[in-house]
N, C-alpha and C positions, 0 to 999 in steps of 0.2 A: 322391541322396535319392530319385529316382524308382524305385529298385530295391525299396525297402521297400513302398510301396503295391502294386507289382506282385506281390510275394511274398504279401502278405495277400490280395489278390484271388485269386491262384492257390489259396491255402489254402482260401478260402471256397468256390471252385468245386469243389475236390476233396471237401470236407466235405458240400456240398450233394448231390453225386453219390452219396455214401455213404448219406445220408438217403433220397434218392429210390430208390436200389436196395433199401434195407430196406423202404420202403413198397411197392414192386413185389412183393418177396418175400412180404410179408404179404398182399397181395391174392390170392395164389395159395393161401392156406391156407383150407381150408373151415371156415366157421363154421356156425351153424344156418340162416342165411338163404341163399337162392339169389343168386348173383352171377355175372354173365357173366365176370368176371375169373378165376373158378375154372378156366375152360377155356382161359385165355390161353396156357398153356404146352404144351397138347396139340398134337402134330404129327401130321399125316395124310399117309400115303403117297399122293401124287396126282401124276399126270403124270410119274412117274419121279423125283420129289423128295419129301423130307419137308417139308411146308408147314405153317405155322401154321393152326390150325383157322379163325380169323377171316378167312382169305384164301380159304377154299373153302366157307364156310357162314356164315349169319347166326345168331348166338346171342342168345337172349332169355330173360328171366326173368319169365314171365307170372304166376307165383304165388310165394309165399314159399318153397316147398319143391320147385320144379320149374324146370328149364331146358329150353328147346326149341332144337333145332338144325335149321335149314332149309338143306340143301345147295344151292349155286348150280347144281351139276351133279348131276342125279339118279343118275348112274352111280357117284358117290362115296359114296352112302349107307352101304353096307356097310363101306367103308374107314374112314369117320368113326366109325361105331358101334364098330368094332374098336379104333380109336385111343383113344377115350374109355375103353373097357373096360380097355385095356392101360396106361393112364396112371397106374395105381396111386393113384387118388384115392378108391377105395372106391365107385365109381359103377357102376350097372348100367343102361345105356341100352336103350331099347326102341323099335323102329322101327314107326311107324304110317303106312303109305303112304310119302310122301317126307319125313315129319317124324320127327325123332328126339326122343323125350321122355326126359329124364334126371331121374328123381325123386331128390331128396336125402333119404336116410334120416336120421331124428333121430339126433343124436350121443349115445352113452352117456356117462355121467359119466367113465368111465375114458378114453374116447377124447378127451373134452374136455381132461382133464388132460395127456394126451400131446401134444395140439396146443399147449397153453400152454407146455410144455417146448420144443417146436419153435420157437415164437415167441420165447422167451427166447434160444435158441441163435442164431437169425437176428439178433436185436437185438444180441447180443454181437458177432457178426461185423460188423455195421454200426458199432458203437462202436469196434471195432479198426481199421476202415478210417478212421474220423475221427481216431483217435489216430495212425495212420501218417501221415496228411496233416499233423498237427501236428508230429510228429517231423521229417518231411522239411522242412517250412517253417522250423522252429526251427534246424535244422542249416544251412540256406541263409542264414538271417539271421546266424548266427555266423561264416560264411565271408566275409561281405561285408567288403570293405576300403574305406578312405576314408569310412567312415560313423561318426559319433560314437557312443560307447557308450550315451549317453542315448537316441538314436534306436533303437539295437538293443534296448535294454531295453523301450522303449515298444512296439516291434513285437512282441516276445515276449509282452508282456502282451495286446496286441490279438489275437494268434493264440490265446493261451490262452482269452481271452474267447469267440472264435469256436468253439473246441473245446467249451467248456461249453454254449454255446447249441445247437450241433448235437447234442450228446449228450442234452440236455434234450428236443429235438425227438423223438429216437428213444425216449426214455422215455415221452413222451406217446403216441406210436404204440403202444408196448407195452401201456400201460394201456387204450387204446381197443380194441385187438384182443383183449386178454384178456377185457375186459367183453363184447365181441361173442361170443366163443367160449363163455363160461360162462353166457350168457343162455339160459334154457331156453324 
Protein backbone atom coordinates (compact mmCIF):
# COMPACT_ATOMS: atom_id res chain seq x y z
CA UNK A 1 0.00 0.00 0.00
CA UNK A 2 2.90 2.38 0.68
CA UNK A 3 3.99 2.17 -2.97
CA UNK A 4 1.00 4.20 -4.22
CA UNK A 5 1.54 7.30 -2.03
CA UNK A 6 5.21 7.14 -2.97
CA UNK A 7 4.31 7.08 -6.68
CA UNK A 8 1.90 10.02 -6.40
CA UNK A 9 4.50 11.98 -4.43
CA UNK A 10 7.07 11.25 -7.14
CA UNK A 11 4.59 12.32 -9.85
CA UNK A 12 3.84 15.56 -7.97
CA UNK A 13 7.58 16.34 -7.70
CA UNK A 14 8.19 15.73 -11.41
CA UNK A 15 5.20 17.86 -12.39
CA UNK A 16 6.24 20.66 -10.04
CA UNK A 17 9.72 20.63 -11.61
CA UNK A 18 8.12 20.97 -15.05
CA UNK A 19 6.08 23.99 -13.90
CA UNK A 20 9.12 25.60 -12.23
CA UNK A 21 11.21 25.02 -15.35
CA UNK A 22 8.52 26.68 -17.48
CA UNK A 23 8.39 29.62 -15.06
CA UNK A 24 12.19 29.98 -15.28
CA UNK A 25 12.06 29.89 -19.08
CA UNK A 26 9.36 32.58 -19.07
CA UNK A 27 11.46 34.85 -16.86
CA UNK A 28 14.13 34.93 -19.56
CA UNK A 29 11.70 36.23 -22.17
CA UNK A 30 11.87 39.97 -22.57
CA UNK A 31 8.67 41.88 -22.05
CA UNK A 32 8.31 45.65 -22.05
CA UNK A 33 9.66 46.07 -18.52
CA UNK A 34 13.22 45.73 -17.28
CA UNK A 35 13.80 42.59 -15.27
CA UNK A 36 17.12 41.36 -13.92
CA UNK A 37 15.99 37.83 -14.82
CA UNK A 38 16.38 38.82 -18.47
CA UNK A 39 20.16 38.51 -18.12
CA UNK A 40 20.12 35.31 -16.02
CA UNK A 41 21.10 33.10 -18.94
CA UNK A 42 23.97 35.34 -20.13
CA UNK A 43 27.35 33.63 -19.71
CA UNK A 44 30.56 35.67 -19.52
CA UNK A 45 34.05 34.47 -20.47
CA UNK A 46 35.87 35.12 -17.20
CA UNK A 47 38.92 33.56 -15.59
CA UNK A 48 39.08 30.89 -18.29
CA UNK A 49 35.46 29.75 -17.81
CA UNK A 50 32.03 30.70 -19.07
CA UNK A 51 30.39 32.02 -15.90
CA UNK A 52 26.83 33.22 -15.26
CA UNK A 53 26.62 37.01 -15.38
CA UNK A 54 25.23 37.23 -11.84
CA UNK A 55 28.48 35.66 -10.51
CA UNK A 56 30.73 38.32 -12.02
CA UNK A 57 28.52 41.40 -11.74
CA UNK A 58 25.57 42.94 -9.92
CA UNK A 59 22.53 43.44 -12.15
CA UNK A 60 19.89 46.03 -11.24
CA UNK A 61 16.78 47.54 -12.84
CA UNK A 62 16.77 51.20 -11.71
CA UNK A 63 14.18 52.25 -14.31
CA UNK A 64 11.36 50.58 -16.25
CA UNK A 65 13.39 50.39 -19.47
CA UNK A 66 16.96 50.20 -18.16
CA UNK A 67 19.20 47.55 -16.64
CA UNK A 68 22.54 48.37 -15.09
CA UNK A 69 25.40 45.92 -14.72
CA UNK A 70 28.16 46.67 -12.19
CA UNK A 71 31.12 44.26 -12.64
CA UNK A 72 32.74 43.02 -9.43
CA UNK A 73 36.08 42.99 -11.28
CA UNK A 74 36.61 46.09 -13.45
CA UNK A 75 38.79 44.12 -15.89
CA UNK A 76 35.72 42.10 -16.96
CA UNK A 77 33.74 45.14 -18.16
CA UNK A 78 34.48 44.55 -21.87
CA UNK A 79 33.83 40.79 -21.63
CA UNK A 80 30.48 41.41 -19.92
CA UNK A 81 29.44 43.98 -22.52
CA UNK A 82 30.37 41.55 -25.31
CA UNK A 83 28.49 38.67 -23.63
CA UNK A 84 25.31 40.77 -23.34
CA UNK A 85 25.59 41.91 -26.96
CA UNK A 86 26.21 38.32 -28.18
CA UNK A 87 23.39 36.79 -26.10
CA UNK A 88 20.88 37.31 -28.93
CA UNK A 89 18.47 39.25 -26.72
CA UNK A 90 18.33 42.27 -29.02
CA UNK A 91 20.12 44.43 -26.44
CA UNK A 92 22.81 47.03 -27.04
CA UNK A 93 24.82 47.67 -23.85
CA UNK A 94 26.87 50.85 -23.39
CA UNK A 95 29.75 51.24 -20.95
CA UNK A 96 30.05 54.39 -18.85
CA UNK A 97 33.15 54.10 -16.71
CA UNK A 98 32.75 50.84 -14.79
CA UNK A 99 28.96 50.74 -15.17
CA UNK A 100 27.30 49.00 -18.11
CA UNK A 101 23.94 50.49 -19.01
CA UNK A 102 21.57 48.23 -20.95
CA UNK A 103 18.62 50.21 -22.34
CA UNK A 104 15.61 48.09 -23.30
CA UNK A 105 14.09 49.29 -26.56
CA UNK A 106 10.32 49.36 -26.85
CA UNK A 107 8.97 46.20 -28.45
CA UNK A 108 7.24 46.50 -31.81
CA UNK A 109 3.82 44.91 -32.24
CA UNK A 110 5.36 42.31 -34.54
CA UNK A 111 8.07 41.43 -31.99
CA UNK A 112 5.45 41.16 -29.23
CA UNK A 113 3.50 38.63 -31.31
CA UNK A 114 6.69 36.64 -31.95
CA UNK A 115 7.40 36.56 -28.21
CA UNK A 116 3.86 35.36 -27.50
CA UNK A 117 4.46 32.48 -29.93
CA UNK A 118 7.68 31.64 -28.09
CA UNK A 119 5.78 31.68 -24.78
CA UNK A 120 3.19 29.26 -26.17
CA UNK A 121 5.94 26.95 -27.48
CA UNK A 122 7.71 26.92 -24.10
CA UNK A 123 4.40 26.33 -22.33
CA UNK A 124 3.66 23.37 -24.57
CA UNK A 125 7.05 21.92 -23.69
CA UNK A 126 6.11 22.32 -20.01
CA UNK A 127 2.76 20.61 -20.57
CA UNK A 128 4.50 17.75 -22.37
CA UNK A 129 6.87 17.31 -19.41
CA UNK A 130 3.85 17.16 -17.06
CA UNK A 131 2.17 14.59 -19.32
CA UNK A 132 5.35 12.50 -19.42
CA UNK A 133 5.37 12.47 -15.63
CA UNK A 134 1.73 11.32 -15.71
CA UNK A 135 2.42 8.57 -18.25
CA UNK A 136 5.43 7.34 -16.29
CA UNK A 137 3.49 7.29 -13.01
CA UNK A 138 0.43 5.62 -14.55
CA UNK A 139 2.54 2.83 -16.03
CA UNK A 140 4.24 2.30 -12.68
CA UNK A 141 0.84 2.05 -10.97
CA UNK A 142 -0.33 -0.55 -13.51
CA UNK A 143 2.82 -2.63 -12.92
CA UNK A 144 2.24 -2.81 -9.16
CA UNK A 145 1.52 -6.29 -7.89
CA UNK A 146 -0.34 -7.27 -4.74
CA UNK A 147 -2.30 -4.01 -4.85
CA UNK A 148 -6.10 -4.11 -5.16
CA UNK A 149 -7.55 -2.80 -8.43
CA UNK A 150 -9.62 -0.21 -6.52
CA UNK A 151 -6.44 1.29 -5.08
CA UNK A 152 -4.82 1.36 -8.52
CA UNK A 153 -7.87 3.11 -9.99
CA UNK A 154 -7.89 5.64 -7.14
CA UNK A 155 -4.17 6.28 -7.66
CA UNK A 156 -4.70 6.82 -11.39
CA UNK A 157 -7.46 9.34 -10.65
CA UNK A 158 -5.20 11.14 -8.17
CA UNK A 159 -2.38 11.29 -10.73
CA UNK A 160 -4.78 12.63 -13.36
CA UNK A 161 -5.99 15.27 -10.91
CA UNK A 162 -2.36 16.28 -10.25
CA UNK A 163 -1.77 16.49 -14.00
CA UNK A 164 -4.80 18.75 -14.48
CA UNK A 165 -3.70 21.02 -11.61
CA UNK A 166 -0.17 21.43 -12.95
CA UNK A 167 -1.31 22.05 -16.52
CA UNK A 168 -3.70 24.68 -15.16
CA UNK A 169 -0.73 26.33 -13.38
CA UNK A 170 1.13 26.48 -16.69
CA UNK A 171 -1.95 28.01 -18.34
CA UNK A 172 -2.05 30.70 -15.65
CA UNK A 173 1.64 31.43 -16.29
CA UNK A 174 0.95 31.72 -20.04
CA UNK A 175 -1.85 34.24 -19.58
CA UNK A 176 0.21 36.34 -17.15
CA UNK A 177 3.28 36.40 -19.42
CA UNK A 178 1.17 37.07 -22.51
CA UNK A 179 -0.51 40.04 -20.78
CA UNK A 180 2.91 41.32 -19.67
CA UNK A 181 4.30 41.10 -23.22
CA UNK A 182 1.30 42.68 -24.93
CA UNK A 183 1.11 45.56 -22.42
CA UNK A 184 2.26 48.71 -24.22
